[in-house]
C-alpha positions in Angstrom: -32.8 38.5 -22.2 -31.3 41.2 -20.2 -27.8 41.9 -18.9 -27.1 42.1 -15.2 -24.6 44.5 -13.8 -22.3 43.4 -11.0 -21.1 45.6 -8.2 -18.1 46.6 -10.3 -20.2 47.3 -13.4 -19.3 44.2 -15.3 -22.1 43.2 -17.7 -23.1 39.5 -17.7 -25.6 38.6 -20.3 -26.8 35.2 -21.3 -24.6 33.9 -24.1 -21.6 36.1 -23.1 -18.7 34.1 -21.5 -18.7 34.5 -17.8 -15.1 35.5 -17.4 -15.6 37.8 -14.5 -16.9 35.3 -12.0 -13.6 35.7 -10.1 -14.3 39.4 -9.7 -17.6 38.5 -8.0 -16.1 36.1 -5.3 -16.8 38.4 -2.4 -19.9 37.7 -0.3 -22.2 40.5 -1.5 -20.6 41.2 -4.9 -23.4 39.5 -6.9 -27.1 40.0 -6.6 -29.3 36.9 -6.3 -30.4 36.9 -10.0 -26.7 36.9 -11.1 -25.9 34.1 -8.7 -28.7 32.1 -10.2 -27.5 32.9 -13.7 -24.1 31.4 -12.9 -25.7 28.3 -11.4 -27.8 27.9 -14.5 -24.7 28.2 -16.7 -22.9 25.6 -14.7 -26.0 23.3 -14.9 -26.1 23.8 -18.6 -22.4 22.8 -18.9 -23.1 19.6 -16.9 -26.1 18.8 -19.3 -23.8 19.4 -22.3 -21.2 17.0 -20.9 -23.8 14.4 -20.2 -25.1 14.6 -23.7 -21.6 14.5 -25.2 -20.8 11.3 -23.1 -24.1 9.8 -24.4 -23.1 10.5 -28.0 -19.6 9.1 -27.4 -21.1 5.9 -26.0 -23.5 5.6 -28.9 -20.7 6.1 -31.3 -18.5 3.4 -29.7 -21.5 1.0 -29.6 -22.1 1.7 -33.3 -18.5 1.0 -34.1 -18.5 -2.2 -32.0 -15.9 -0.9 -29.6 -18.0 -0.3 -26.5 -17.3 -3.7 -25.0 -13.5 -3.1 -25.1 -13.6 0.4 -23.5 -13.2 1.6 -20.0 -14.3 5.2 -19.1 -13.0 7.3 -16.3 -14.9 10.5 -15.9 -13.9 12.9 -13.1 -12.9 16.5 -12.3 -10.0 18.1 -10.6 -12.2 20.4 -8.5 -15.8 21.4 -7.8 -17.3 24.9 -7.8 -18.7 27.0 -5.0 -21.6 29.3 -5.8 -21.7 31.5 -2.7 -22.4 28.5 -0.5 -20.0 29.8 2.1 -19.9 33.5 1.0 -17.7 33.1 -2.0 -17.7 31.8 -5.6 -15.5 29.8 -7.9 -12.7 27.5 -6.7 -9.1 27.7 -5.5 -9.8 29.7 -2.3 -11.0 27.1 0.2 -11.2 23.4 1.0 -15.0 23.2 1.4 -16.7 19.9 0.3 -18.3 21.7 -2.7 -14.8 22.0 -4.0 -13.4 18.7 -2.9 -16.2 16.3 -3.7 -16.1 15.6 -7.4 -17.6 12.9 -9.5 -15.5 9.8 -10.2 -17.2 7.5 -12.6 -15.5 4.4 -13.8 -17.5 2.4 -16.4 -17.0 -0.4 -18.8 -18.4 -3.8 -19.6 -15.7 -5.6 -17.6 -16.4 -3.6 -14.4 -20.0 -4.2 -13.5 -22.0 -1.8 -11.3 -21.0 -0.7 -7.8 -21.4 2.4 -5.7 -18.6 3.0 -3.3 -19.8 4.6 0.0 -16.3 5.1 1.4 -14.3 8.2 0.5 -11.9 7.7 -2.4 -9.2 9.9 -3.9 -8.2 10.7 -7.5 -4.9 9.1 -6.8 -6.8 5.8 -6.8 -7.4 6.1 -10.6 -3.9 4.8 -11.5 -3.9 1.6 -9.5 -7.5 1.0 -10.7 -6.4 1.4 -14.4 -3.4 -0.9 -13.8 -5.7 -3.6 -12.3 -8.2 -3.3 -15.1 -5.4 -3.7 -17.6 -3.9 -6.6 -15.6 -0.6 -4.8 -15.2 1.2 -5.8 -12.0 1.8 -3.0 -9.6 3.7 -5.0 -6.9 6.7 -2.7 -6.8 5.1 0.6 -7.9 5.1 2.0 -4.4 1.7 3.5 -4.8 -0.1 5.0 -1.8 -3.4 4.5 -3.5 -6.0 1.7 -3.7 -7.6 0.0 -6.6 -11.3 0.7 -7.0 -11.9 -2.4 -9.0 -14.9 -4.3 -7.6 -13.8 -7.2 -5.5 -10.4 -5.7 -4.6 -11.6 -5.2 -1.0 -9.0 -2.4 -0.7 -11.3 0.1 1.0 -10.9 1.2 4.6 -13.7 3.0 6.4 -11.2 5.0 8.3 -8.9 5.9 5.5 -7.2 9.3 5.7 -7.4 11.4 2.5 -5.3 14.5 1.7 -6.1 17.7 -0.2 -4.2 20.9 -0.8 -3.8 23.8 -3.1 -4.9 27.3 -3.3 -5.0 29.8 -6.2 -6.2 32.6 -3.9 -5.1 33.3 -0.4 -2.6 31.4 1.8 -1.8 27.8 1.0 -4.0 25.3 2.9 -3.7 21.6 3.6 -6.5 19.2 4.5 -6.7 15.8 6.1 -10.1 14.0 6.0 -11.1 10.9 7.8 -14.8 9.7 7.7 -16.8 12.8 8.7 -13.9 14.7 10.2 -11.7 17.2 8.5 -8.6 19.1 9.6 -7.5 22.2 7.7 -4.1 23.8 8.3 -3.2 27.2 6.9 
């Protein structure tokens, strides 16, 4: 295994924490082999999480608790790997950063893939419905994702915001359209 030197001379070797990714956010700051190295690290982390979830499920099954458990697996952001000339997150509202997994699983839920866009704010009403907790007066602006709730709207407007780098930006999304305001 060999180390790769970035434009600023940072050494990135396999096994060394990739703490300097932020320093390589500019379009030509990282050579192709270093870009692939970061993608491989990311893929390795996904594989590790998948294996950890599998082990957790097996443990719950062994303990007899799997049938009384609901899992929600998600992320607060995605990552960009120079798809639009930059890397990491917190600098744009591209789909690579906004589209995150949202997996809700449990024996009481069944199997369903939702084609319509949903939002992370939908997690709370979903949990309340799964726990049979009334939410009549909660004033939530979200919808339940429980199968059969029929709460989806194909023309629902979703909102995103937040920047760690650069000017604040706000985003409204509806179907395949997106409006970004800076």
